[in-house]
N, C-alpha and C positions, 0 to 999 in steps of 0.2 A: 277434419274440416270438410264440410259439405259445400260444394260450389254450385250455385245455380247460374245458368247462362244469362247474362244481361239481356234484357229485352230491348231490341233496337227497332225503331220505327222504320218503315219503308221510306225511301227518299221522297221528299216533297220538293219538287224542282220549280223554282221561280226564275224564268228566263231573265238574264241580265245582259244579254248580248244584243247587238244591233240586229235589226230585221234585214235579211238578205233580199236583194232584188230578185224576184222569182225568175226573171229572164236570164240571169247569169247561168252560163254553162258550168255547173259545179265540177263535173268530171274534168273538163279542160283546164279550169282554174287550179284545181288540185294538182293536176299533172304538171302545170307550169310552175307552181310554187314548190312542188317536190323537187323539180330540177334545179330551181334557183337556190333552194336551201340545202341541196345535197342531202335530201331526207329519204328515209325509208318508212313505209307505212306497214305496220304489223297489226293484224286483226285476229281476234279470237273467233272461233266457230259460232259463238252465241251472238255475234253482231248481226245486224240486218244484212240481207243478201246484197244490197247495193254497196255496202261498205266492204263486205268480203270480196266483191268483184273488183273493186278498185285497189285493193291492198296489194302490196308487193309479195306478202307472204301471209297465209292464213294457217292457223294451227291451234293446237291445244297448249296448255300451260308449259309443258316440257319443251315442245318444239319451238314455241315462241321464245323461251329462255335461251335455248340453243342458238336460235337465229340472232337474238339480241347480242349475245356474247361475241358472235363472229362478224358483226356488221362493220363496214368501214364508212358508213354514213356519218355526217356531222350531227344530224337531227333524227331522232326516233319519234315518230308519231304513233302512239300506241292506242289502238282502238280496242279497248277492253275495259277492265276495272282497275282500281287504284293499285292493288297489290301487284298486279302484273307490270304496271308502269314503274313501280318502285323497284321490282326485281331487275328490270331493264336498266334502271339508273344505277343500282348496286353494281351491275356488271360493266357499266360505262360511265363512271363518275366524271369523266372529262367531256362527255357529250351532252347535248341538250335533249331532254326527254319531255315530250309534251303529250297531252291527251285531250280529246275533244271536250270532255266535260269532267271537271274535277270532282263533281258530286257522284260519279260512278264508283261506288264503293262495293262492298261484298258482305253479305250477311254472315258468312263464316268468319271473316277477318274481324268484323265489327263486334262479334260476340266473344272475342278472345282479347280483352284489353291487357296490355303488358303488365300493369300494376297488379291486377287481380291474378293473372297467370303466375307472376313471380311469387306472390304470397302462397298460392296453391302449390307451387313447386317445392316449397319448403318441406312438404311432407315426403318428397321423393328425391332426396339429395344424391342418391347413388344411381339414379336412372339416366339412361341415354334418352335425350329428347329428340324425337322425330316429329317435325312439324310439316304438315301439308303446306304446299306452296300458297294456298289460300289464307295467308296470314300477313300481318303488317311486317314492315322491315324490323320493327322493334322486337316482335316475336321471333323472327328469323335470327336476330342477334342473340337471343336467349337459347337457341337450339344447337344441337350437335350436327344434325343433318336434315336436309329438306327432302321432300318427296312430292311427286305428283300422283294422280290416280293411275297413270301409265306405269310408273316404276315403283310404286309403294311397296309391292311384294318384294321386289329385288332389293330395295333399300333395307327393309326389315331383315331380310335373309342375310344381308351383309354384316349385320351386327352379331358379335360373338354370342353363342347360346347362353353363356353364363351372365350376360348383362341384362339387367331389367330395363324396361322401355316405357316411356310415357309417349303417347301419341296424341297430337292435337291438330286442328280443333274439331274435326268431323268424326262424331261417334259412329256413324254408319259405315263410313269408309274404314275406320279403325277396326270395327267388328269383322268386316269382310276380310281385311288383311289378316286378322287373327285366325280366321277360318282357313285361309289359304296357306298360312305358314305354320300353324300350330303353336305360335308364340303367344304367350299371355302378355297383355299390355294394359297399362292404366290409361283410360280414355278421358280426355276433356269432353264435356257434354255439349258440344256444338253441333250445328246442323245447317244445311242450306235451305233457304226458304222456298226454293223451287222444288228440289228433290224430296223434301219432307212432305210435300202435298200429294204425292202419288200414293194410292192405297190399293191394297189387294182387292178390296171389295169393288172398287171402280174398275179395276183391270179385269176382274172376272166378267163383269158385264160387257166390257169392250171385246174381250175374247169371244164371247158368245156371238157378237155381231160380226166378228172377223175370225171365224174358226180356223182358217188356214194360215193366218198371220203368225209369225214368230214374234215373241216379246223380247226386246233387247233393252237392257237397263244399265244405268250408270251406278257404280258402287256407292254413291252418296245416297241412294234410295234406302228406305227401311228394309229390314231383313225379310219381312213378309212379302215385299215386292220382289226382292232378289230371289227368294225361294221359288217364285213363279217363272222367273226369266229363263228363256232358252239360251241367252248369251248375256254375259256381264262384262263390261269393259269401259275404259276411259272414253272421252269424247272422240278422239282420233280412232280408237279401236272399234267403236260402234260404227263409225262411218266406213271404215275398211271392211267390217263384217258385212254390211249391207251391199257394198260393191262386189265383194268376193263370193258371197253366198248366192250364186246364180241359179241354184235349184229352188230358191224361194223367191216369190215375187211380191210378198206383202209382209210388212214389219210394223209392229206397234212399238213406238219409241218412247221410253220413259227417261227423258232428260230434257233440257232446254231445247225448244223447237228450232233454234237457229241452226242446229246440225242438219236439219232436213234439207236445207238449201244445198249443202254439199252432197248429200246423198242423192238428191234428184239430179244435180248437175253431173255427177260422176257416173250415175247409172240411170240414164233417161228411161222413163216408163215404169220405174219401180214404184210400188205403192207404199208410202210411209205415212203412218197414222200417229199423230201426237197423242200420247196418253193424257187423259183428262185429269187435271188436278182436283183435289178435294174442295177447293174454293168455289167450284162451279164454273170457272172460266172454261172456255172451249180449248184453250191451249196453254202450255206452260212457258211463260216468258219471264226472264229475269228483269225486274224493273230497273236494276242498276245498269246492266249491260246496254239496255235500250235507250239510255239517256244520250248516248253518242249518236250523232246524226251527220249526214254529209255536210250540212251547213256549218255545224260546229267544227268539223274536221277542216273545212276550208278556212275558217277564222283562226283555228289553232296554228295552221301552217303559215297563214298571213302574218299573225301577230306573235308567233312563237310563245303562246300561252293559251291555257294554263300550263305552266312548267312544273314538272315534278322534281321535288328536292328531297334528299335523304341526308340527315346530318352525317358528317364524315365519320364520327366515332361509331355510330350505329351501322353505317354502310360497311365499315371495315370489319366489324364483328359478324355481320350478316353474310359477308362475301364467302367466308370459309365454309359454312354449311351448304350454301348454294353451290359452290364449286365442287364439294364432295358429291352432291347429287349429280351434277353434270358429268363428273368423271365416271359415274356408274352407267350413264346413258339412259 
């Protein structure tokens, strides 16, 4: 059976919320509502800088999952995309999980529909299913263990050598993990719309303009891009690399440009240059992540919606592979 990845349109957002009085002090109101609701604000590194700055915790998918599991807040306001908020709900079924914009989806998750994946998996009944966290709760429920880009190698290495593996949904991350571990895996043919746009040809031109800059890349990039990179790592690992590599002052960053806010914040004066995507845009921005705004966060905390729900049966099945991942760290 040959599977083609379903083509998903980029989100077309039609505002359906009230217009906020521009004189409102959003930071103060969010702080007030957070206290009233006993809420915690979690934000991914791909969010706008102002949302990162107001969040109680900023992190990558693994760190956010860990923080969601340990929170004693009654309300989790998740500034990220839908699969991340779903994961928080799976780990906290008794809590209220909200997100600023329910249209904030994920190209990887959307391109791996549960019904198509289930049919495809009939070819591999004896395989361990490793699913990247960038999947829906329904896909997690069909999986044996979840991974993030931070711990994907560790997760795959934890599987006995005699077991066959299916890895979904990101083919580029899967190939990179295969290279790191020496394990053969069957790969679902998915990709991220942001990372797929980086090309070696464009990066060669950028390197000529910045010959002393190091190229750092996320493993969701194509192999030709990874072959050029001086360092490959998850979102959090890329940030830490820039902060810790003090003998280098300039970096070309091949991932979503939101990470550069933390790079500049943690290492003032460093030069971080966003890799130019093939679309011709000047920067790589996830259209889903950027649907979240301060105004929408304020409304979500005020109204406790949009609320994230996961059916109990799916959440129960998805919890086990998520907790397996968290146990590995």
